[in-house]
C-alpha positions, 0 to 999 in steps of 0.5 A: 372515396378518392384513395389517391386524393391528397389528404389534409392535415385534419385527416392525419390528426384524426388518424394519429388520435385513433392510433394513440387511442388504440395503442392505449387500450391495448397497453392497458389491457396488456398490463392487466394480464399476468406474466412470468418473466426473468428479471434482476432484483436489487439486494442489500447487505445489512451488517454492523459497519463498526465490526465488519468491513467488506474487502471486495465489492458486494453483489448488488442484484440477483436474477429471479423468475417471478409471476405478476400483473403487468403493472407490477412487473413494469414498476419493478423493471423501472425500479419505482419504489422497489424495496431491496431484499435485505441480507443480514450478516450478524457475525463474521461469516464462516463461509464467503458465499450464500446459495440462491435458495437461501435468499428466498425468504428475504426475496418473498418479503421484498416482492410486493405483489409479485410471486417468486417462482425460483431464484435463477442466481445459483450463488452469491459471493462476498468477503468480510473481515473484522474491522480493527484499529492498529497504531504503528510507529513511524520510521524513516526507511533505512535503505534510503540514502538521504545525502551525497558523499560530501554530506552526512546526517547528524543526530536522530531524525525527528518525525512528527507525528511519531506514530499513525493509526490505521483502521480497516480490514484486519487482513489488510492492516496486518499486511502493512509493515510495523513500524511503518516506513517513510521514504522522502521524495527523491532528493539529495539533502545538503543542509538541515531540512524539514521535509513533508512526506505523504503517507503512502500505502496500498488499499486506501479505499479500504484502509483509513489512516489518521495521518495523511502527511508527516514532517521529517526533520533531518540535520545535515552537515558537510563532510571534509575528506582527509588522508593520513599516513600511519606506521602499522604495528606488527603483532604476534611475530615469532620470536627472533623473526626479522620482517620487512614490510612493503609498503612500510606505511599504510594510508588512511582516507577518511571523512570528518564533519567540517565543524569538528575538524579542529577537535579531531585527535589525528594521532589516535589512529592505530593500525596493526598487522597480525602475523597469526593471519599471515597468508603464505600463498601471497606472503601478505597481511591484511592491515586492521584499523583497531583504533580511531578518533571519535567523529571519523566516518567512511574510513578506507585503508590503503593498501588492503594487503601488505607484503611481508618478507623475512630479512 
């Protein structure tokens, strides 16, 4: 033998084949032996999806300790033809958990060729809710301002469709506002418009809606600003009293629809000063607008107080 003589390729092929053969015999021998080990095993919840819905992700596997042949353990580790242990939920559970010991029957039925020693996972948690349907009317959010100060919404806002049906967990659907309020995309309307409005709500992964978008029709018209001087009327004045008002007139500032200006009865305004509400501290009365023509909007009275003195 010449140990330091360079080896040929043929020599290294023989060495490699010998190593592979020895490894194969060792592996086959090892896989034929029995072992005890801890491993994870898949579980599957079986329930009526028309009646119940989980509101949190369900656990997918648990940890167990098993004994079995190496072949079986290898197959289970590689998840080859592994049958998950089935957990049956027949009605709405009273508790939102199961102890690991309660899973033993399902595991024994699913562990083909393996012996279950014990369940390592102490407890699994889940949360089911009844599956319900609820129909709600669609309304425009009254807190949203749709126009600027020179325009106004006239008539009723039309929404198509006028209602929506939600399907999902009862607790989540009960948390939705009823009627369901829509908000237009941020914009200022200056003319009659039809605006598509997406249906936005929380928990879309759990709650389904039969409508994804509503069409909102808004009639918008222009406003014209005017002002008018009115002589206020004194009421409930003590008999024989002679009063002087400063100023003697009040100014009304208001808005009216541009296409209604010709129909406006501007003489229909009436402002009163009720002496029963006289403020002795500053000797003033508050002018009150008690009558106005139809179609008037955003009325402001100036001044907000009138000084009263006896003559």
